[in-house]
C-alpha positions as CSV (number, residue, x, y, z in Angstrom):
1,M,77.2,154.2,129.9
2,S,74.8,156.1,128.0
3,W,77.7,157.3,125.1
4,I,78.8,153.9,125.6
5,T,75.6,152.5,123.8
6,A,75.8,155.8,121.2
7,R,78.7,154.5,120.1
8,R,78.4,151.2,120.4
9,R,74.7,151.8,118.1
10,R,77.4,153.6,115.8
11,P,77.4,151.8,111.5
12,V,81.6,152.1,112.4
13,A,81.5,149.8,115.7
14,G,79.4,146.5,113.8
15,Y,83.0,146.7,111.6
16,A,84.7,147.3,114.2
17,V,83.6,143.4,116.5
18,V,83.4,142.2,113.2
19,L,87.5,142.7,112.6
20,L,88.1,142.0,116.3
21,G,86.4,138.1,115.5
22,L,88.3,137.9,112.9
23,I,91.9,138.4,114.1
24,L,90.0,136.1,117.9
25,V,89.7,133.5,115.1
26,G,92.8,134.1,113.0
27,A,95.0,134.1,116.6
28,I,93.3,130.5,117.3
29,Y,93.6,128.7,114.5
30,A,97.8,129.5,114.8
31,V,97.4,128.8,117.7
32,I,95.8,125.6,116.9
33,T,98.2,125.2,113.8
34,G,100.7,125.0,114.9
35,S,101.0,122.9,118.2
36,G,101.4,120.3,115.9
37,Q,104.7,121.5,113.9
38,S,108.0,120.5,114.8
39,S,111.4,122.9,114.6
40,A,111.6,120.5,111.3
41,S,108.8,122.5,110.5
42,T,110.7,126.5,111.1
43,T,113.0,127.6,109.4
44,P,116.5,127.8,111.4
45,S,118.9,130.7,111.5
46,A,121.7,131.0,108.9
47,S,124.3,133.0,108.1
48,R,123.9,136.4,105.8
49,A,127.2,134.8,104.0
50,Q,126.2,131.1,104.1
51,I,122.7,132.3,101.8
52,L,124.7,134.9,99.6
53,R,126.5,132.1,98.7
54,G,123.1,129.6,97.9
55,Q,122.2,131.8,96.5
56,Q,125.1,132.2,94.2
57,I,125.4,128.3,93.1
58,F,121.7,128.4,92.9
59,Q,121.9,130.7,90.3
60,L,124.7,129.0,87.9
61,T,123.3,125.5,88.1
62,C,119.1,126.2,89.1
63,A,118.4,129.5,88.3
64,T,118.5,128.0,84.3
65,C,115.3,125.7,85.5
66,H,113.5,127.7,88.6
67,G,114.3,131.3,88.3
68,L,116.4,133.7,89.0
69,E,114.3,134.3,91.9
70,A,113.1,130.8,92.2
71,Q,109.5,132.0,90.7
72,G,110.2,128.6,88.7
73,V,108.8,128.6,85.1
74,T,106.3,127.5,83.6
75,G,106.2,123.4,81.8
76,I,109.7,123.6,83.2
77,A,109.9,123.4,86.6
78,P,107.7,124.8,89.8
79,S,108.5,127.4,92.8
80,L,111.2,126.3,95.3
81,I,108.9,129.5,97.0
82,G,108.0,128.3,100.0
83,V,109.5,124.4,99.8
84,G,111.7,125.1,102.6
85,S,115.5,123.8,103.0
86,A,114.4,120.4,103.8
87,A,113.1,120.1,100.5
88,V,116.3,121.4,98.9
89,D,118.3,119.4,100.5
90,F,116.6,115.8,100.4
91,Q,116.6,116.4,95.8
92,V,119.7,117.6,95.6
93,S,121.8,115.2,98.1
94,T,120.0,112.1,96.2
95,G,121.2,113.7,93.2
96,R,117.9,113.8,91.6
97,M,119.5,118.0,90.8
98,P,120.3,119.0,89.6
99,A,118.3,117.7,86.2
100,K,120.4,117.1,82.7
101,E,118.1,117.3,81.7
102,I,115.3,120.3,81.5
103,G,112.2,118.0,81.5
104,A,113.2,114.5,82.5
105,E,112.4,112.0,84.9
106,N,115.1,112.2,87.6
107,G,116.4,109.2,89.6
108,S,118.9,109.4,92.3
109,K,122.1,109.2,91.2
110,P,125.4,111.0,93.0
111,A,125.1,114.6,93.6
112,Q,126.8,117.0,92.1
113,L,126.9,119.1,94.7
114,S,129.5,118.6,97.9
115,P,127.3,119.3,101.4
116,T,128.0,121.9,101.6
117,E,126.9,123.4,98.8
118,T,124.3,121.8,99.4
119,R,123.5,123.8,102.1
120,D,124.0,126.7,101.2
121,V,121.5,126.6,98.3
122,A,119.3,125.0,101.5
123,A,120.2,128.2,103.2
124,Y,118.9,130.2,100.4
125,I,115.5,128.3,99.7
126,A,114.8,128.2,103.1
127,S,115.3,132.0,103.1
128,L,112.6,133.3,100.7
129,A,109.7,131.8,102.1
130,G,110.5,129.8,104.6
131,G,109.3,126.2,104.7
132,P,110.2,122.5,106.6
133,A,113.9,122.6,107.6
134,I,115.6,120.0,107.6
135,P,115.9,118.0,111.0
136,T,118.9,117.6,113.8
137,P,121.3,114.6,114.1
138,A,118.9,115.1,117.0
139,E,114.7,114.3,115.0
140,V,116.4,111.4,113.0
141,S,118.1,109.5,115.8
142,T,117.4,106.5,116.0
143,S,118.5,105.8,119.4
144,G,115.1,104.7,122.0
145,T,112.5,103.9,119.2
146,N,110.9,101.7,118.5
147,P,111.8,100.0,115.2
148,A,108.6,97.3,116.1
149,L,105.5,100.4,115.9
150,G,108.0,101.7,113.3
151,Q,107.0,98.2,110.7
152,E,103.1,98.6,111.9
153,L,103.6,102.3,110.5
154,F,105.4,101.6,106.9
155,T,102.9,97.8,106.4
156,A,100.7,100.6,106.9
157,D,101.6,104.3,104.3
158,C,104.1,102.9,102.4
159,A,104.8,99.0,101.3
160,Q,102.6,99.7,98.7
161,C,104.7,102.0,97.3
162,H,107.7,101.1,99.0
163,N,108.3,97.5,98.9
164,F,108.3,95.2,102.8
165,D,111.7,96.3,102.8
166,G,111.8,99.6,101.4
167,A,113.3,97.5,98.1
168,G,110.6,99.8,95.4
169,G,108.8,99.2,93.1
170,A,107.0,99.8,90.1
171,L,103.9,103.0,90.8
172,T,101.4,104.2,87.5
173,D,101.7,106.3,84.8
174,G,105.5,104.8,84.2
175,K,106.3,106.4,87.9
176,Y,108.7,104.5,91.1
177,A,108.7,104.4,93.8
178,P,112.7,104.4,94.5
179,A,115.3,102.0,97.4
180,L,115.9,102.7,101.0
181,T,118.6,100.5,101.0
182,Q,120.8,104.0,100.9
183,A,118.9,105.8,102.0
184,T,119.6,107.8,105.2
185,P,117.6,108.9,108.1
186,T,118.1,112.9,107.1
187,Q,116.8,111.9,103.8
188,I,113.8,109.3,104.7
189,Y,112.8,111.8,107.1
190,E,112.9,115.1,104.1
191,A,110.9,112.2,102.4
192,M,107.4,112.1,104.7
193,L,108.6,115.6,105.5
194,T,108.2,116.7,101.6
195,G,106.7,114.6,99.6
196,P,108.8,114.2,96.4
197,E,107.1,113.1,93.4
198,A,104.2,111.7,93.8
199,M,105.3,110.8,97.6
200,P,102.5,111.6,99.3
201,V,103.5,114.3,102.5
202,F,103.8,112.8,106.0
203,N,103.1,116.2,108.3
204,N,104.2,116.2,111.9
205,T,100.4,115.3,113.0
206,T,99.8,113.0,110.7
207,I,103.3,110.6,111.3
208,T,104.3,112.2,114.7
209,P,108.0,113.3,114.5
210,S,108.6,110.2,116.9
211,E,107.4,107.8,114.6
212,K,109.7,109.1,111.6
213,R,111.3,108.1,114.3
214,D,109.7,104.1,114.6
215,I,109.7,103.9,110.6
216,I,113.6,105.6,110.1
217,A,114.8,102.5,112.7
218,Y,112.7,99.6,111.1
219,V,114.3,100.8,107.2
220,T,117.5,101.3,108.4
221,S,116.7,97.6,110.5
222,T,116.1,95.6,107.8
223,R,120.0,96.7,106.2
224,V,121.0,94.5,109.1
225,T,118.4,91.9,109.9
226,P,119.1,88.1,108.4
227,N,117.9,86.3,105.7
228,P,117.1,82.5,106.9
229,G,115.6,81.7,103.6
230,G,118.5,81.8,101.4
231,F,118.5,82.9,97.6
232,S,115.9,85.5,98.8
233,L,115.9,87.5,95.3
234,G,116.3,90.5,96.7
235,R,113.7,89.8,99.3
236,I,111.2,91.9,97.2
237,G,108.2,89.0,98.1
238,P,106.4,85.8,97.1
239,V,105.5,87.2,93.9
240,T,108.2,87.0,92.3
241,E,109.2,84.2,94.5
242,G,106.6,82.1,93.6
243,L,107.3,83.3,89.1
244,V,110.6,82.3,89.3
245,A,109.8,78.5,91.2
246,F,107.1,78.2,88.3
247,L,109.6,78.6,85.6
248,G,112.2,77.0,86.9
249,L,109.6,74.4,86.7
250,L,108.6,74.3,84.2
251,F,111.5,74.5,82.8
252,F,112.6,71.6,83.8
253,M,109.4,70.3,82.2
254,V,109.6,71.6,78.6
255,L,113.5,69.8,78.7
256,S,112.3,66.5,80.5
257,A,108.7,66.0,77.5
258,M,112.3,67.2,74.7
259,W,114.3,64.4,76.3
260,I,111.3,61.5,76.4
261,T,110.3,62.8,73.4
262,A,114.8,62.1,71.8
263,K,114.3,58.4,73.7
264,H,111.0,57.2,72.3
265,R,112.8,58.0,68.6
266,K,116.2,56.7,69.3
267,T,113.9,53.6,70.5
268,A,111.3,53.9,67.3
269,D,115.0,53.8,64.6
270,E,117.0,51.4,66.3
């Protein structure tokens, strides 16, 4: 045992202990952080042919702003390395990308790439450095979900920007939260997972995959929920309805005043 004690007293032994400690801490951290991730945060396998097709499409339609290697261009467009296929699928499928003008705000519009081309580009970007993956149909299915819980979560985390029924609304600095009335369940899930534009990222530890499905169930249920209130003004809340009622009453009062004045003038002339 004396030879062990002698080796332990050497300076190299101290460095070895520190190195082993760092490796152990890193392994524990990887286990802890990895346990909260679902399959939507991993990069699914894609064929080499699909990745090559995606690279060709990217270089034709996206490289002008994002660079030939998706490294980004300062002052024009950010790097796409590590954003994952989910971010690409959301931005392209909603028509936000490819952009029509460099540096311009890009709202939702008809998609310029087909679904197959979109998946090819997403596969290419994912091959560069991984990132959140496009959710599978099972991950966005609303079967067995709890829309009531989804409403609570949506009210707490989303309604401040998207309104209580997903109708969207204006934000500060000229930004806006788009309406969710036409968004697909996949796009809603991807938006929560990647946090496009002014939206924060709700990863799977902040809002679990099950809770994401509950939110999707609530948002999609509002599209078919009957409206017993009659003329709803887009169902965007009591502020707008109260403003319309106030303006309508004010208009009625102005007309009444004009009618009374005209009648009084006619009587005076007689």
